[in-house]
C-alpha positions as CSV (number, residue, x, y, z in Angstrom):
1,L,20.1,-5.5,-17.7
2,S,17.7,-2.4,-17.2
3,V,15.4,-4.5,-15.0
4,A,18.5,-5.4,-12.4
5,F,19.8,-1.8,-12.6
6,L,16.2,-0.1,-11.7
7,L,15.1,-2.8,-9.0
8,P,16.8,-1.7,-6.6
9,I,15.6,2.0,-7.0
10,Y,12.0,0.9,-6.9
11,Q,12.3,-1.6,-3.6
12,G,10.6,1.0,-1.9
13,Q,7.7,1.5,-4.1
14,A,5.8,-1.9,-3.5
15,R,2.2,-2.9,-3.8
16,E,0.8,-6.3,-3.4
17,N,-0.1,-8.4,-6.3
18,Y,-3.1,-10.7,-6.5
19,L,-1.4,-13.4,-3.9
20,N,-0.6,-10.4,-1.4
21,E,3.0,-10.3,-2.1
22,S,4.9,-7.1,-2.1
23,V,6.4,-6.8,-5.3
24,P,8.3,-3.5,-6.9
25,N,5.9,-1.7,-8.7
26,G,6.1,1.0,-12.0
27,L,9.0,-1.3,-13.8
28,G,7.4,-0.3,-16.8
29,T,10.4,1.9,-17.3
30,A,13.0,-1.0,-17.6
31,F,11.5,-1.6,-21.2
32,V,10.1,2.0,-21.9
33,V,13.2,4.2,-21.6
34,P,15.5,1.7,-23.7
35,S,13.2,0.9,-26.5
36,V,12.6,5.1,-26.6
37,L,16.2,5.7,-26.3
38,A,16.9,2.6,-29.1
39,L,13.8,4.1,-31.1
40,I,15.2,7.8,-31.4
41,T,18.9,6.7,-31.9
42,F,18.5,4.3,-35.1
43,T,15.6,6.4,-36.7
44,K,17.1,9.8,-35.6
45,G,13.8,10.9,-34.6
46,Q,11.8,11.2,-38.1
47,G,8.8,10.1,-39.3
48,P,6.4,8.5,-37.2
49,G,9.1,6.8,-34.9
50,L,9.1,10.4,-33.4
51,W,5.5,10.8,-32.8
52,F,5.5,7.1,-31.8
53,A,8.1,7.6,-29.2
54,L,6.7,10.6,-27.8
55,L,3.3,9.3,-27.3
56,V,4.8,6.6,-25.0
57,L,6.8,8.7,-23.1
58,L,3.6,10.8,-22.3
59,F,1.6,7.8,-21.4
60,S,4.2,6.2,-19.2
61,F,5.0,9.1,-17.4
62,F,1.1,9.4,-16.3
63,G,1.5,5.9,-15.4
64,L,4.4,6.7,-13.6
65,L,2.5,9.4,-11.8
66,D,-0.1,7.4,-10.6
67,D,1.8,4.0,-9.7
68,T,3.9,6.6,-7.2
69,L,1.2,8.8,-5.8
70,G,-2.1,7.4,-6.4
71,S,-4.6,5.2,-4.3
72,V,-5.5,1.7,-4.9
73,E,-8.5,1.8,-3.5
74,Q,-9.8,4.2,-6.4
75,K,-10.3,1.9,-9.7
76,G,-11.6,2.4,-13.2
77,F,-13.4,5.4,-14.5
78,R,-16.0,5.6,-12.0
79,G,-13.3,5.5,-9.1
80,H,-11.1,7.9,-10.4
81,F,-13.5,10.4,-11.5
82,S,-16.3,10.1,-8.6
83,Q,-14.2,12.3,-6.4
84,R,-14.5,15.9,-5.9
85,T,-10.8,16.4,-5.7
86,L,-9.0,15.2,-9.3
87,S,-7.0,11.7,-8.2
88,T,-3.9,10.8,-9.9
89,G,-5.9,8.1,-11.7
90,A,-7.9,11.0,-13.2
91,L,-4.7,13.1,-14.1
92,K,-3.7,9.8,-15.6
93,A,-6.6,9.5,-17.7
94,L,-7.0,13.3,-18.9
95,G,-3.4,13.6,-19.7
96,G,-3.4,10.3,-21.6
97,G,-6.7,11.8,-23.4
98,I,-4.9,15.2,-24.3
99,S,-1.5,13.5,-25.5
100,S,-3.6,11.4,-27.5
101,L,-5.8,14.0,-29.3
102,I,-2.4,16.0,-30.0
103,I,-0.6,13.6,-31.5
104,A,-3.4,12.4,-33.6
105,A,-3.7,16.1,-34.3
106,L,-0.2,16.4,-35.3
107,C,-0.4,13.1,-37.5
108,L,-3.5,13.0,-39.2
109,E,-6.0,15.3,-41.3
110,G,-9.6,15.9,-40.7
111,W,-11.6,16.6,-37.2
112,L,-13.1,13.5,-37.3
113,D,-10.3,11.1,-38.2
114,V,-8.4,13.1,-35.3
115,L,-11.1,12.8,-32.7
116,I,-11.7,8.8,-33.4
117,S,-8.1,8.2,-33.7
118,A,-7.0,10.0,-30.3
119,A,-10.1,7.9,-28.6
120,I,-8.6,4.5,-29.7
121,I,-5.5,5.4,-28.6
122,A,-6.7,6.7,-25.3
123,L,-9.2,3.4,-25.0
124,S,-6.4,0.9,-26.1
125,A,-4.1,2.4,-23.3
126,N,-6.8,1.7,-20.5
127,L,-7.6,-1.5,-21.9
128,L,-4.4,-3.1,-21.5
129,N,-4.1,-1.2,-18.1
130,L,-7.5,-3.4,-17.1
131,L,-6.0,-6.1,-18.1
132,D,-2.6,-6.1,-15.9
133,L,-3.9,-7.9,-12.7
134,R,-1.9,-11.2,-13.0
135,P,1.5,-11.3,-13.9
136,G,2.7,-11.3,-17.6
137,R,-1.3,-10.6,-18.2
138,S,-0.8,-7.2,-20.1
139,G,2.8,-8.0,-21.4
140,K,1.5,-11.0,-23.2
141,A,-1.5,-9.1,-24.8
142,F,0.6,-6.4,-26.0
143,L,3.1,-9.1,-27.6
144,F,-0.1,-10.9,-29.3
145,L,-1.8,-7.9,-30.5
146,A,1.3,-6.3,-31.7
147,L,2.3,-9.5,-34.6
148,P,-0.6,-8.3,-36.6
149,L,0.1,-5.1,-36.5
150,F,3.6,-5.8,-38.2
151,V,2.2,-6.4,-41.6
152,F,2.2,-2.5,-41.9
153,P,5.1,-1.3,-43.7
154,G,7.4,1.3,-42.7
155,G,8.4,3.2,-39.7
156,T,5.7,2.0,-37.2
157,R,7.2,-1.8,-37.8
158,I,10.6,-0.3,-36.6
159,S,9.0,1.6,-33.8
160,L,6.8,-1.5,-32.7
161,G,9.7,-3.9,-33.2
162,Y,11.8,-2.0,-30.5
163,L,9.2,-1.8,-28.1
164,V,8.4,-6.1,-28.7
165,S,12.3,-6.6,-28.3
166,A,12.2,-4.6,-25.2
167,V,9.1,-6.3,-23.3
168,V,10.5,-10.0,-24.3
169,G,13.4,-9.1,-22.3
170,Y,11.4,-8.0,-19.4
171,L,8.5,-10.2,-19.2
172,P,10.0,-13.1,-17.5
173,W,10.9,-10.7,-14.3
174,D,6.8,-9.8,-14.4
175,L,5.9,-13.6,-14.7
176,Q,7.9,-14.5,-12.0
177,R,6.5,-11.8,-9.8
178,K,9.5,-10.6,-9.3
179,V,8.5,-7.2,-10.6
180,M,5.1,-5.0,-11.7
181,M,5.2,-2.6,-15.0
182,G,2.3,-1.0,-13.2
183,D,0.4,1.9,-15.2
184,T,3.9,3.0,-16.5
185,G,4.1,-0.1,-18.7
186,S,0.9,-1.1,-19.4
187,N,-0.5,2.6,-20.5
188,P,2.2,3.1,-22.8
189,L,2.0,-0.5,-24.3
190,G,-1.6,0.1,-25.0
191,A,-1.1,3.6,-26.6
192,A,1.5,2.2,-28.7
193,L,-0.7,-0.8,-30.3
194,G,-3.6,2.1,-30.9
195,F,-1.0,4.5,-32.2
196,V,0.1,1.9,-35.0
197,A,-3.3,0.9,-35.8
198,V,-4.8,4.7,-36.7
199,W,-1.5,5.3,-38.5
200,H,-2.7,2.9,-41.3
201,L,-6.5,2.0,-41.1
202,T,-8.9,3.8,-42.8
203,L,-11.7,5.9,-41.2
204,V,-14.1,3.2,-41.5
205,V,-12.3,0.5,-40.1
206,K,-11.2,2.8,-37.1
207,A,-14.9,3.6,-36.2
208,I,-15.6,-0.2,-35.9
209,L,-12.4,-0.8,-34.0
210,L,-13.5,2.5,-31.9
211,T,-16.8,0.5,-31.2
212,V,-14.6,-2.8,-30.3
213,F,-12.5,-0.8,-27.8
214,L,-15.5,1.3,-26.2
215,S,-17.3,-2.2,-25.8
216,L,-14.5,-3.8,-23.9
217,N,-13.7,-0.8,-21.7
218,I,-17.2,-0.6,-20.5
219,L,-17.2,-4.5,-20.0
220,G,-14.2,-3.9,-18.0
221,E,-15.6,-1.3,-15.6
222,R,-18.7,-3.8,-15.1
223,L,-17.3,-7.1,-15.2
224,S,-13.7,-9.1,-14.1
225,F,-11.8,-9.9,-16.7
226,S,-9.6,-12.2,-14.5
227,K,-13.1,-14.3,-13.9
228,I,-13.8,-14.3,-17.5
229,I,-10.2,-15.7,-18.8
230,A,-10.3,-18.2,-15.7
231,S,-13.9,-19.4,-17.0
232,N,-12.4,-20.0,-20.7
233,R,-10.0,-23.2,-21.4
234,F,-8.1,-21.3,-24.1
235,F,-7.9,-17.9,-22.1
236,H,-6.7,-19.6,-19.0
237,F,-3.9,-21.6,-20.8
238,L,-2.8,-18.4,-22.7
239,D,-2.8,-16.3,-19.3
240,Q,-0.9,-19.3,-17.1
241,L,1.9,-19.3,-19.7
242,G,5.4,-18.7,-18.5
243,R,4.2,-18.2,-14.7
């Protein structure tokens, strides 16, 4: 329902997809806003739900800024930070990094834990962003990666559950190429996964996870994830699922 309500508003904010079709972009708000409102209402803004909601909103805001005002010519860290002027993509990255650091500092103790956790959240957000080059890819990746995180008890499970439910309702629109979530959606999805992970994992496991995320982000800057996915039968099957 939220997609149908917002679609007329975003008709003027269209971008070409991989098939050169003009598709309304930035519809990540269709699942971010309802899930955050539901989360705050039912948890009364207490516990990890408050920080989860705040983080999702911040990453979505910076993503929306880039979707609305950014240039499609500038991509990746090199594209955004190689300019003399501050691009919206660079602002999105800086805003996300600072947001991650603030939330980590408010939730965790110890400067090393805070720095590693903030880096994981920021890199997780960027990783989902790098995947968002085909219909439904980031949404499906989020749902797949969210599943093992439900083993963790408490407020993070509830928080993640609201977001997962909203994404499930949104995803058919994206798969049918009627809308794009844009950075407005992919960034907060990645940040949400990173937040749940750092809330529960030990420092040693976080250090390993940071190495993995950093490696994947560097790989995404140098190679095409789309080509890698297309060359693997299993990944290609998952990528085409639902289209």
